[in-house]
RODO-467653 format. One line per 8 residues: number of its first residue (from 1); their letters; for each residue x, y, z of N, C-alpha, C, O. Coordinates in Angstrom, 1 decimal. Example, Ala and Ser with C-alpha at 12.3 -4.5 7.8 and 13.67 -1.06 7.14 Angstrom:
<atoms>
1> AS> 13.2 -5.7 7.8 12.3 -4.5 7.8 13.2 -3.3 7.8 14.2 -3.3 8.5  12.8 -2.2 7.1 13.7 -1.1 7.1 12.9 0.0 7.9 13.4 1.1 8.0 .
</atoms>
This chain:
<atoms>
1> MQEFVFFI> 46.6 84.1 -48.7 47.9 84.3 -48.0 48.4 85.7 -48.3 48.3 86.3 -49.4  48.9 86.3 -47.2 49.4 87.7 -47.3 50.8 87.8 -48.0 51.6 86.9 -47.9  50.9 88.9 -48.8 52.2 89.1 -49.5 53.2 89.6 -48.4 52.8 90.4 -47.6  54.4 89.2 -48.6 55.5 89.6 -47.7 56.3 90.7 -48.3 57.6 90.6 -48.3  55.7 91.7 -49.0 56.4 92.8 -49.5 55.7 94.1 -49.1 54.6 94.1 -48.7  56.5 95.2 -49.2 55.9 96.5 -48.9 56.4 97.4 -50.0 57.4 97.1 -50.7  55.8 98.5 -50.1 56.1 99.5 -51.2 56.5 100.8 -50.7 56.0 101.3 -49.6  57.4 101.5 -51.4 57.7 102.9 -51.2 57.4 103.6 -52.5 57.9 103.3 -53.5 .
9> EGEVGHPL> 56.4 104.5 -52.4 55.9 105.2 -53.6 55.5 106.6 -53.3 55.8 107.1 -52.2  54.9 107.2 -54.3 54.5 108.6 -54.1 55.4 109.5 -54.9 55.8 109.2 -56.0  55.8 110.6 -54.3 56.7 111.6 -54.9 58.1 111.2 -54.8 58.9 111.8 -54.1  58.5 110.1 -55.6 59.8 109.6 -55.6 60.3 109.4 -57.0 59.5 109.3 -57.9  61.6 109.4 -57.2 62.2 109.1 -58.5 62.1 107.7 -58.9 62.0 107.3 -60.1  62.2 106.8 -57.9 62.2 105.4 -58.1 61.3 104.7 -57.1 61.7 104.5 -56.0  60.0 104.3 -57.5 59.2 103.5 -56.5 59.9 102.2 -56.3 60.5 101.6 -57.2  59.8 101.7 -55.0 60.4 100.4 -54.7 59.4 99.4 -54.2 58.4 99.8 -53.5 .
17> TIDPTVWI> 59.7 98.2 -54.5 59.0 97.0 -53.9 60.0 96.2 -53.1 61.0 95.8 -53.7  59.8 96.0 -51.8 60.8 95.5 -50.9 60.3 94.2 -50.3 59.2 94.2 -49.7  61.1 93.2 -50.3 60.8 91.9 -49.6 61.7 91.9 -48.3 62.9 91.6 -48.4  61.1 92.1 -47.2 61.9 92.1 -45.9 62.3 90.8 -45.4 63.1 90.7 -44.5  61.9 89.7 -46.0 62.3 88.3 -45.5 63.7 88.1 -45.8 64.3 87.2 -45.2  64.4 88.8 -46.7 65.8 88.6 -47.0 66.7 89.4 -46.1 67.9 89.2 -46.2  66.1 90.3 -45.3 66.9 91.1 -44.5 67.7 90.4 -43.4 68.6 90.9 -42.8  67.3 89.2 -43.1 67.9 88.4 -42.0 69.4 88.2 -42.3 70.2 88.1 -41.4 .
25> FDERKVDL> 69.8 88.3 -43.6 71.2 88.1 -44.0 71.9 89.5 -44.1 73.1 89.5 -44.4  71.2 90.6 -43.9 71.7 91.9 -44.1 72.5 92.4 -42.9 72.0 92.2 -41.8  73.7 92.9 -43.1 74.5 93.3 -41.9 74.0 94.6 -41.3 74.4 94.9 -40.2  73.1 95.3 -42.0 72.6 96.6 -41.4 71.5 96.3 -40.4 71.0 97.3 -39.7  71.0 95.1 -40.2 69.8 94.8 -39.3 70.3 95.2 -37.9 71.4 95.1 -37.5  69.3 95.5 -37.1 69.5 95.8 -35.7 68.7 94.9 -34.8 67.6 94.4 -35.3  69.1 94.6 -33.6 68.5 93.7 -32.7 67.4 94.6 -32.0 67.8 95.5 -31.2  66.2 94.3 -32.2 65.1 95.1 -31.6 65.0 94.9 -30.1 64.4 95.8 -29.4 .
33> DTYFEEIK> 65.6 93.8 -29.5 65.5 93.6 -28.1 66.5 94.6 -27.4 66.3 94.8 -26.2  67.5 95.1 -28.1 68.5 95.9 -27.4 68.6 97.3 -28.0 69.2 98.2 -27.4  68.2 97.5 -29.3 68.4 98.7 -30.0 68.0 100.0 -29.3 68.8 100.9 -29.2  66.8 100.0 -28.8 66.3 101.3 -28.2 67.0 101.6 -26.9 67.1 102.8 -26.6  67.4 100.6 -26.1 68.1 100.8 -24.9 69.5 101.4 -25.2 70.0 102.3 -24.6  70.1 100.9 -26.3 71.4 101.4 -26.7 71.3 102.8 -27.2 72.2 103.6 -26.9  70.3 103.2 -27.8 70.1 104.6 -28.3 70.0 105.5 -27.1 70.6 106.6 -27.0  69.2 105.1 -26.0 69.0 105.9 -24.9 70.3 106.1 -24.1 70.5 107.1 -23.5 .
41> TKDDEETA> 71.2 105.1 -24.1 72.4 105.1 -23.3 73.6 105.7 -24.1 74.7 105.8 -23.6  73.4 106.0 -25.4 74.5 106.5 -26.2 75.1 107.8 -25.7 76.3 108.0 -25.8  74.3 108.6 -25.0 74.9 109.8 -24.4 75.9 109.5 -23.3 76.8 110.3 -23.1  75.8 108.4 -22.6 76.7 108.0 -21.6 77.8 107.1 -22.1 78.4 106.4 -21.3  78.0 107.0 -23.4 78.9 106.1 -24.0 80.3 106.3 -23.4 81.0 105.3 -23.1  80.8 107.5 -23.3 82.2 107.7 -22.9 82.3 107.3 -21.4 83.4 106.6 -21.1  81.4 107.6 -20.6 81.5 107.1 -19.2 81.5 105.6 -19.1 82.2 105.0 -18.4  80.6 105.0 -19.9 80.5 103.5 -19.9 81.9 102.9 -20.4 82.3 101.9 -19.9 .
49> YKKAISAQ> 82.5 103.5 -21.4 83.7 103.0 -21.9 84.8 103.1 -20.8 85.6 102.2 -20.6  84.8 104.2 -20.1 85.8 104.4 -19.1 85.6 103.3 -18.0 86.6 102.8 -17.4  84.4 103.1 -17.6 84.1 102.1 -16.6 84.5 100.7 -17.0 85.0 99.9 -16.2  84.2 100.4 -18.3 84.6 99.0 -18.8 86.1 98.9 -18.8 86.6 97.8 -18.5  86.8 99.9 -19.2 88.3 99.8 -19.3 88.8 99.7 -17.8 89.8 98.9 -17.6  88.3 100.4 -16.9 88.7 100.4 -15.5 88.4 99.0 -14.9 89.3 98.4 -14.2  87.2 98.4 -15.3 86.9 97.1 -14.8 87.9 96.0 -15.3 88.3 95.1 -14.6  88.2 96.2 -16.6 89.2 95.2 -17.2 90.5 95.4 -16.6 91.2 94.4 -16.3 .
57> WDKEITEG> 90.9 96.6 -16.3 92.2 96.8 -15.7 92.3 96.2 -14.3 93.2 95.5 -13.9  91.2 96.4 -13.5 91.1 95.8 -12.2 91.1 94.3 -12.3 91.8 93.6 -11.5  90.4 93.7 -13.2 90.4 92.2 -13.4 91.8 91.7 -13.7 92.2 90.7 -13.1  92.5 92.4 -14.6 93.8 91.9 -15.0 94.8 92.1 -13.9 95.7 91.2 -13.7  94.7 93.1 -13.0 95.5 93.2 -11.9 95.3 92.1 -10.9 96.3 91.5 -10.3  94.0 91.8 -10.6 93.7 90.8 -9.6 93.8 89.4 -10.1 94.3 88.5 -9.3  93.4 89.1 -11.3 93.4 87.7 -11.8 94.5 87.4 -12.9 94.7 86.3 -13.2  95.1 88.4 -13.4 96.0 88.2 -14.5 95.3 88.3 -15.8 94.1 88.2 -15.8 .
65> SAPPRPNS> 96.0 88.4 -16.9 95.3 88.5 -18.2 95.1 87.1 -18.8 95.9 86.2 -18.5  94.1 87.0 -19.6 93.8 85.7 -20.2 94.5 85.6 -21.5 94.5 86.6 -22.3  95.1 84.5 -21.8 95.7 84.3 -23.1 94.7 84.3 -24.3 93.5 83.9 -24.0  95.1 84.6 -25.5 94.2 84.5 -26.6 93.6 83.1 -26.8 94.4 82.1 -26.5  92.4 83.0 -27.2 91.8 81.7 -27.5 91.7 81.4 -29.0 90.7 81.9 -29.6  92.6 80.7 -29.6 92.6 80.6 -31.0 91.5 79.7 -31.5 91.1 79.8 -32.7  90.9 78.8 -30.7 89.9 77.9 -31.2 88.5 78.2 -30.7 87.7 77.3 -30.6  88.3 79.4 -30.4 87.0 79.8 -29.8 85.9 80.1 -30.9 84.8 80.4 -30.6 .
73> NGNEIRYE> 86.3 80.2 -32.1 85.4 80.6 -33.2 84.2 79.7 -33.3 83.1 80.2 -33.6  84.3 78.5 -33.0 83.1 77.6 -33.1 82.0 78.0 -32.2 80.8 78.0 -32.6  82.3 78.4 -31.0 81.3 78.8 -30.1 80.6 80.1 -30.5 79.4 80.3 -30.4  81.4 81.0 -31.1 80.9 82.3 -31.5 79.9 82.1 -32.7 78.9 82.7 -32.8  80.3 81.2 -33.6 79.4 80.9 -34.8 78.1 80.3 -34.3 77.0 80.7 -34.8  78.2 79.4 -33.3 77.0 78.8 -32.8 76.1 79.8 -32.1 74.9 79.8 -32.2  76.7 80.7 -31.4 76.0 81.8 -30.7 75.3 82.7 -31.7 74.1 83.0 -31.5  76.0 83.1 -32.8 75.3 83.9 -33.8 74.2 83.2 -34.4 73.2 83.8 -34.7 .
81> KQKLINGS> 74.3 81.9 -34.7 73.2 81.1 -35.3 72.0 81.1 -34.3 70.9 81.4 -34.8  72.2 80.9 -33.0 71.1 80.9 -32.1 70.5 82.3 -32.0 69.2 82.4 -31.9  71.3 83.3 -32.1 70.8 84.7 -32.1 69.8 84.9 -33.3 68.8 85.5 -33.1  70.2 84.4 -34.5 69.4 84.6 -35.7 68.1 83.8 -35.5 67.0 84.2 -35.9  68.2 82.6 -34.9 67.0 81.7 -34.8 66.0 82.3 -33.8 64.8 82.1 -33.9  66.5 82.9 -32.7 65.6 83.4 -31.7 65.4 84.9 -31.6 64.7 85.4 -30.7  66.1 85.7 -32.4 66.1 87.1 -32.2 65.0 87.8 -32.9 64.3 87.3 -33.7  64.8 89.1 -32.5 63.8 90.0 -33.1 64.6 91.1 -33.8 65.4 91.8 -33.1 .
89> FGMPLKPF> 64.4 91.3 -35.0 65.2 92.2 -35.8 64.4 93.3 -36.5 63.2 93.1 -36.9  65.1 94.4 -36.8 64.6 95.5 -37.6 65.6 96.0 -38.5 66.8 95.6 -38.4  65.2 96.9 -39.4 66.1 97.5 -40.4 65.9 99.0 -40.4 64.7 99.4 -40.4  67.0 99.8 -40.4 66.8 101.2 -40.6 66.1 101.5 -41.9 66.5 100.9 -42.9  65.1 102.4 -41.9 64.4 102.7 -43.1 65.1 103.7 -44.0 64.8 103.7 -45.2  66.0 104.5 -43.5 66.6 105.6 -44.2 67.2 105.1 -45.5 67.0 105.8 -46.5  68.1 104.1 -45.6 68.7 103.7 -46.9 67.7 103.5 -48.0 67.9 103.8 -49.2  66.5 102.9 -47.7 65.5 102.6 -48.7 64.8 103.8 -49.1 64.5 104.0 -50.3 .
97> LVNAEPLK> 64.5 104.7 -48.2 63.8 106.0 -48.6 64.8 106.9 -49.4 64.3 107.5 -50.4  66.0 106.9 -49.1 67.0 107.6 -49.9 67.2 107.0 -51.3 67.2 107.8 -52.2  67.2 105.7 -51.4 67.3 105.1 -52.7 66.1 105.3 -53.6 66.2 105.3 -54.8  64.9 105.6 -52.9 63.7 105.9 -53.7 63.8 107.3 -54.3 63.0 107.6 -55.2  64.8 108.1 -53.9 65.0 109.4 -54.3 63.8 110.3 -54.2 63.1 110.6 -55.2  63.5 110.7 -52.9 62.3 111.7 -52.7 62.5 112.9 -53.6 63.6 113.5 -53.6  61.4 113.4 -54.2 61.5 114.6 -54.9 61.5 115.8 -54.0 61.2 115.7 -52.8  62.0 117.0 -54.6 62.0 118.2 -53.8 60.6 118.5 -53.2 59.7 118.4 -54.0 .
105> GVTNVEIT> 60.6 119.0 -52.0 59.3 119.4 -51.5 58.6 118.3 -50.7 57.6 118.6 -50.0  59.1 117.1 -50.6 58.5 116.0 -49.8 58.8 116.3 -48.4 59.9 116.5 -47.9  57.7 116.4 -47.6 57.9 116.7 -46.2 57.2 115.6 -45.3 57.6 115.5 -44.1  56.3 114.8 -45.8 55.6 113.8 -45.0 55.7 112.5 -45.7 55.9 112.3 -46.9  55.4 111.5 -44.9 55.3 110.1 -45.3 54.1 109.5 -44.7 53.8 109.6 -43.5  53.2 109.0 -45.6 52.0 108.3 -45.2 52.2 106.8 -45.1 52.6 106.2 -46.1  52.0 106.3 -43.9 52.2 104.9 -43.7 50.9 104.2 -43.7 50.0 104.6 -43.0  50.7 103.2 -44.6 49.4 102.6 -44.8 49.5 101.1 -44.3 50.4 100.4 -44.6 .
113> EENGTKHV> 48.5 100.8 -43.5 48.4 99.4 -43.0 47.5 98.6 -44.0 46.9 99.1 -44.9  47.6 97.3 -43.8 46.9 96.4 -44.7 45.4 96.7 -44.7 44.7 96.5 -45.8  44.8 97.1 -43.6 43.4 97.4 -43.5 43.0 98.7 -44.1 41.8 99.1 -44.0  43.9 99.5 -44.5 43.7 100.8 -45.1 43.9 102.0 -44.1 43.9 103.1 -44.6  44.1 101.7 -42.9 44.4 102.8 -41.9 45.7 103.5 -42.3 46.7 102.8 -42.7  45.7 104.8 -42.2 46.8 105.6 -42.6 47.4 106.4 -41.5 46.6 106.9 -40.6  48.7 106.6 -41.4 49.3 107.4 -40.4 50.3 108.3 -41.1 51.0 107.8 -42.0  50.3 109.6 -40.8 51.2 110.5 -41.5 52.3 110.9 -40.5 52.0 111.4 -39.3 .
121> VSLSDALS> 53.5 110.8 -40.9 54.7 111.2 -40.1 55.6 112.1 -40.9 55.5 112.1 -42.2  56.4 112.9 -40.3 57.3 113.8 -41.0 58.3 112.9 -41.7 58.6 111.8 -41.3  58.9 113.5 -42.8 60.0 112.8 -43.5 61.2 112.5 -42.6 61.8 111.4 -42.6  61.5 113.4 -41.7 62.6 113.2 -40.8 62.3 112.1 -39.8 63.2 111.3 -39.5  61.1 111.9 -39.3 60.7 110.8 -38.5 60.8 109.5 -39.2 61.3 108.5 -38.7  60.4 109.5 -40.5 60.5 108.3 -41.3 61.9 107.9 -41.5 62.3 106.7 -41.5  62.8 108.9 -41.8 64.2 108.6 -42.1 64.9 108.1 -40.9 65.8 107.3 -41.0  64.5 108.4 -39.7 65.1 107.9 -38.5 64.4 106.6 -38.0 64.9 106.0 -37.0 .
129> GIVGFSHK> 63.4 106.2 -38.7 62.6 105.1 -38.2 63.2 103.7 -38.5 64.2 103.6 -39.3  62.7 102.7 -37.8 63.2 101.3 -37.9 62.0 100.5 -38.3 60.9 100.7 -37.7  62.1 99.6 -39.2 61.0 98.7 -39.5 61.4 97.3 -39.0 62.4 96.7 -39.4  60.5 96.8 -38.2 60.7 95.4 -37.6 60.2 94.4 -38.7 59.2 94.6 -39.3  61.0 93.4 -38.8 60.6 92.3 -39.8 60.7 90.9 -39.2 60.3 90.0 -39.9  61.1 90.8 -38.0 61.2 89.5 -37.4 61.0 89.5 -35.9 61.4 90.5 -35.2  60.2 88.6 -35.4 60.0 88.5 -33.9 60.3 87.1 -33.5 59.6 86.1 -33.9  61.2 86.9 -32.6 61.7 85.7 -32.0 62.0 84.7 -33.2 61.6 83.5 -33.1 .
137> GQPLREDG> 62.7 85.2 -34.1 63.2 84.3 -35.2 62.2 84.0 -36.3 62.6 83.3 -37.3  61.0 84.6 -36.3 60.0 84.3 -37.3 59.6 85.5 -38.0 59.5 86.6 -37.4  59.3 85.4 -39.3 58.7 86.6 -40.0 57.4 87.0 -39.3 56.8 86.2 -38.6  57.0 88.2 -39.5 55.8 88.8 -38.9 54.5 88.3 -39.7 53.9 89.1 -40.4  54.2 87.1 -39.6 53.1 86.5 -40.4 51.7 87.1 -40.0 50.9 87.3 -40.8  51.5 87.2 -38.7 50.2 87.6 -38.2 49.9 89.1 -38.4 48.8 89.5 -38.8  50.9 90.0 -38.2 50.6 91.4 -38.2 51.7 92.1 -39.0 52.1 93.2 -38.7  52.2 91.5 -40.0 53.3 92.1 -40.9 52.8 92.5 -42.2 51.6 92.6 -42.4 .
145> PIHFYFGD> 53.6 92.7 -43.2 55.0 92.2 -43.3 56.0 92.9 -42.4 57.1 92.3 -42.1  55.7 94.2 -42.0 56.7 94.9 -41.2 55.9 95.7 -40.2 54.7 96.0 -40.3  56.6 96.1 -39.1 56.2 97.1 -38.1 57.0 98.3 -38.2 58.2 98.3 -38.6  56.4 99.5 -38.0 57.2 100.7 -38.0 57.4 101.2 -36.6 56.5 101.4 -35.8  58.7 101.5 -36.2 59.1 102.1 -34.9 59.7 103.4 -35.2 60.5 103.6 -36.1  59.3 104.4 -34.4 60.0 105.7 -34.4 61.5 105.5 -33.9 61.7 104.6 -33.1  62.4 106.3 -34.5 63.8 106.1 -34.2 64.1 106.3 -32.7 65.1 105.8 -32.2  63.3 107.1 -32.0 63.6 107.4 -30.6 62.9 106.3 -29.7 63.1 106.3 -28.4 .
153> GSNQTSPI> 62.2 105.3 -30.3 61.6 104.2 -29.5 60.4 104.6 -28.8 59.9 103.9 -27.9  59.8 105.8 -29.1 58.6 106.2 -28.4 57.4 105.3 -28.6 56.5 105.3 -27.7  57.4 104.5 -29.6 56.3 103.6 -29.8 56.8 102.1 -29.8 56.2 101.3 -30.4  57.8 101.9 -29.0 58.4 100.6 -28.9 57.5 99.5 -28.5 57.5 98.4 -29.0  56.6 99.8 -27.6 55.6 98.8 -27.1 54.4 98.7 -28.0 53.7 97.7 -27.9  54.1 99.7 -28.8 53.0 99.6 -29.7 53.3 100.2 -31.1 52.9 101.3 -31.4  54.1 99.5 -31.8 54.5 100.0 -33.2 53.3 100.0 -34.1 52.3 99.4 -33.8  53.5 100.7 -35.2 52.5 100.6 -36.3 52.7 99.3 -37.0 53.7 99.0 -37.5 .
161> TNVCKFTL> 51.6 98.5 -37.0 51.7 97.1 -37.5 51.0 97.0 -38.9 50.4 97.9 -39.3  51.2 95.8 -39.5 50.6 95.5 -40.8 50.9 96.5 -41.9 50.1 96.8 -42.7  52.1 97.1 -41.8 52.5 98.1 -42.8 52.7 97.5 -44.1 53.5 96.5 -44.3  52.1 98.1 -45.1 52.2 97.6 -46.5 52.8 98.6 -47.5 53.2 98.3 -48.6  52.7 99.9 -47.0 53.1 100.9 -48.0 53.6 102.2 -47.3 53.0 102.6 -46.3  54.6 102.8 -47.9 55.0 104.2 -47.5 54.8 105.1 -48.7 55.4 104.8 -49.7  54.0 106.1 -48.5 53.8 107.0 -49.6 54.4 108.4 -49.3 53.9 109.0 -48.3  55.4 108.8 -50.0 56.0 110.1 -49.8 55.2 111.2 -50.4 54.8 111.1 -51.5 .
169> Q> 55.0 112.3 -49.6 54.1 113.4 -50.0 54.8 114.7 -49.9 54.2 115.7 -50.2 .
</atoms>
């Protein structure tokens, strides 16, 4: 049986062993189904905000405003539960790399797969990276424990899979 942990080691002050299965409860997780699209549209955020406000204004003018719904919390809780059960999630890698305290002069991160394949990325690419830990509500049993996605989503359809270790160099 495969271990569901990965390591951050190398030229660091504190090597880390991380269990990504507990991240489902972490508020920092991101929805991988929407995250990269949101990043791409962030530049147009102000325009989107203005359009949303305008649409809300138009709706209230034509239909009137809706009163607050004090008892709607049950549906929202059920929706969030369904989202956790069926969602695909990732976690920003930056807080973990920062907590490992990279030593001065570290410029690269070597990503090691379970089969020994190594990929070298710059430290800045690793800091902006996202590690996927769940697909459709399930841990990544077949090709996990985690997948590595570049922060810009350039490898969204083909992430680095079977990642077991990050070695800072």
